[in-house]
C-alpha positions in Angstrom: -23.4 -16.5 12.7 -20.0 -18.2 12.3 -18.3 -14.8 12.0 -19.9 -13.6 15.2 -18.9 -16.8 17.0 -15.3 -16.6 15.8 -15.0 -12.9 16.8 -16.5 -13.5 20.2 -14.9 -16.8 21.2 -11.9 -17.2 18.9 -9.4 -15.2 20.9 -10.4 -16.7 24.2 -10.2 -20.3 22.9 -7.2 -20.1 20.6 -5.4 -17.1 21.9 -5.3 -15.8 18.3 -6.4 -12.5 16.8 -8.9 -13.1 14.0 -9.9 -9.5 13.5 -7.9 -6.4 14.0 -9.1 -2.8 13.8 -6.6 0.0 13.2 -7.7 3.6 13.6 -6.4 6.6 11.8 -4.5 7.1 8.6 -3.9 3.7 6.8 -6.3 2.2 9.2 -9.1 -0.2 8.6 -10.5 -3.5 9.6 -8.2 -6.5 9.0 -9.2 -10.1 9.3 -7.7 -13.5 9.1 -8.2 -14.8 5.5 -10.6 -17.5 6.6 -12.8 -15.0 8.4 -12.5 -12.6 5.5 -13.6 -15.3 3.0 -16.6 -16.2 5.2 -17.6 -12.6 5.6 -17.2 -11.9 1.9 -19.2 -15.0 1.0 -22.0 -13.9 3.3 -22.1 -10.5 1.6 -21.9 -11.8 -2.0 -23.2 -15.1 -3.3 -21.2 -14.4 -6.5 -18.0 -14.2 -4.5 -18.9 -17.4 -2.7 -19.5 -19.2 -6.0 -16.2 -17.8 -7.3 -14.3 -19.3 -4.3 -16.1 -22.7 -4.7 -15.3 -22.8 -8.4 -11.7 -21.8 -7.9 -11.2 -24.4 -5.2 -12.6 -27.1 -7.5 -10.3 -26.0 -10.2 -7.3 -26.2 -7.9 -8.3 -29.7 -6.7 -8.6 -30.8 -10.4 -5.2 -29.4 -11.2 -3.7 -31.2 -8.2 -5.4 -34.5 -9.2 -4.2 -34.1 -12.8 -0.6 -33.5 -11.6 -0.7 -36.6 -9.4 -2.1 -38.6 -12.3 0.7 -37.4 -14.6 3.3 -38.3 -12.0 1.8 -41.8 -11.6 1.7 -42.3 -15.4 5.3 -41.3 -15.6 6.3 -43.8 -13.0 4.2 -46.5 -14.6 5.9 -45.8 -18.0 9.4 -45.9 -16.3 8.4 -49.3 -14.9 7.3 -50.5 -18.3 10.6 -49.4 -19.9 12.6 -51.1 -17.1 10.6 -54.3 -17.7 12.0 -54.3 -21.3 15.5 -54.1 -19.8 14.5 -57.0 -17.5 13.1 -59.2 -20.3 16.2 -58.5 -22.4 18.4 -59.8 -19.6 16.2 -62.9 -19.3 16.4 -63.5 -23.0 20.2 -63.0 -23.2 21.3 -64.8 -20.0 18.6 -67.3 -19.1 16.9 -68.4 -22.3 18.8 -70.3 -24.8 17.0 -72.2 -27.6 13.5 -72.1 -26.0 10.2 -72.1 -27.8 8.0 -69.0 -27.7 5.7 -70.7 -25.2 8.6 -71.5 -22.9 9.9 -67.9 -23.3 6.5 -66.6 -22.3 6.4 -68.9 -19.2 9.9 -67.7 -18.1 9.0 -64.0 -18.5 5.9 -64.6 -16.5 7.8 -66.5 -13.9 10.4 -63.7 -13.5 7.6 -61.0 -13.4 5.8 -63.1 -10.7 9.0 -63.2 -8.7 9.1 -59.4 -8.7 5.4 -59.3 -7.8 5.9 -61.6 -4.8 9.0 -59.6 -3.7 7.2 -56.3 -3.8 3.5 -57.0 -3.4 3.7 -60.4 -1.5 1.4 -62.1 -4.1 1.5 -63.6 -7.6 -0.4 -62.0 -10.5 -2.9 -64.9 -10.5 -3.7 -64.4 -6.9 -4.3 -60.7 -7.4 -6.6 -61.4 -10.3 -8.6 -63.9 -8.2 -8.9 -61.3 -5.4 -9.9 -58.5 -7.8 -12.0 -60.0 -10.6 -13.8 -56.7 -11.4 -10.6 -54.7 -12.0 -9.0 -54.4 -15.4 -5.3 -54.6 -16.0 -2.9 -56.0 -13.4 -1.7 -55.2 -9.9 1.0 -52.9 -11.2 -1.6 -50.7 -12.8 -3.0 -50.1 -9.3 0.3 -49.7 -7.5 1.2 -46.5 -5.7 4.0 -44.1 -6.8 6.4 -45.5 -4.2 5.7 -49.1 -5.3 6.2 -48.2 -9.0 9.5 -46.5 -8.2 10.7 -49.5 -6.3 9.5 -51.8 -9.0 11.5 -49.9 -11.7 14.6 -50.3 -9.5 13.9 -53.9 -8.9 13.7 -54.7 -12.6 17.0 -53.0 -13.3 18.7 -54.7 -10.3 17.2 -58.1 -11.3 18.7 -57.6 -14.8 22.1 -57.0 -13.3 21.8 -60.1 -11.0 20.7 -62.2 -14.0 23.7 -61.0 -15.9 26.0 -62.1 -13.0 24.5 -65.6 -13.1 22.7 -65.4 -9.7 20.1 -68.1 -9.3 16.4 -67.2 -8.9 16.2 -68.1 -5.2 19.1 -65.8 -4.3 17.7 -63.1 -6.5 14.4 -63.3 -4.7 16.1 -62.8 -1.4 18.1 -59.8 -2.7 15.0 -58.3 -4.4 12.9 -58.6 -1.2 15.6 -56.8 0.8 15.8 -54.1 -1.8 12.0 -53.7 -1.9 11.6 -53.4 1.8 14.6 -51.0 2.2 13.5 -48.7 -0.6 9.8 -48.7 0.4 10.7 -47.8 4.0 13.0 -45.0 2.7 10.3 -43.6 0.4 7.7 -43.8 3.2 9.9 -41.8 5.5 10.5 -39.3 2.7 6.7 -39.0 2.2 4.9 -36.9 -0.4 7.2 -33.9 0.4 10.1 -35.6 -1.4 8.1 -36.2 -4.6 6.8 -32.6 -4.5 10.3 -31.3 -4.1 11.4 -33.3 -7.1 8.5 -31.9 -9.1 9.3 -28.3 -8.1 12.9 -28.7 -9.5 11.5 -29.4 -13.0 
């Protein structure tokens, strides 16, 4: 039914040739791949099942690769967090108790959250009580890349003695600029990087 419709109306509506017949030696009937798949599926249920299974496998592979990429970016962000906390410990925290250290680390992490996500960790947890983990665990690839850069840059600013208010202004600018650049680049930029591996 679909094949008949495509053959009858396809050329008229799309100005495209979906089926081509060549006579003589080396001749045959040639079809656009979509038409050929539909026709082959109609002839053989086994072939149709093969196409469906192969499509599902390809989608699973794609999802798996995206998941690996996300996990890699999340791990980079976690490593940069260590650089960030080391800078806090070295330049901001002198003779503080463990409780005070924890508060300062949380304060700096929240500053990054506000600069990137426009909300504190507590606010995110209140808005998402059913989700496990933290907002960074649910961030997109672009956000994780920017977060990793922000943590490194904040460590540099801390080392230079820049106060928290000025760092917040700088980090918000960095976050906005980099997110806009990555959005313009889109998925194609990430795919190109993956292809170079």
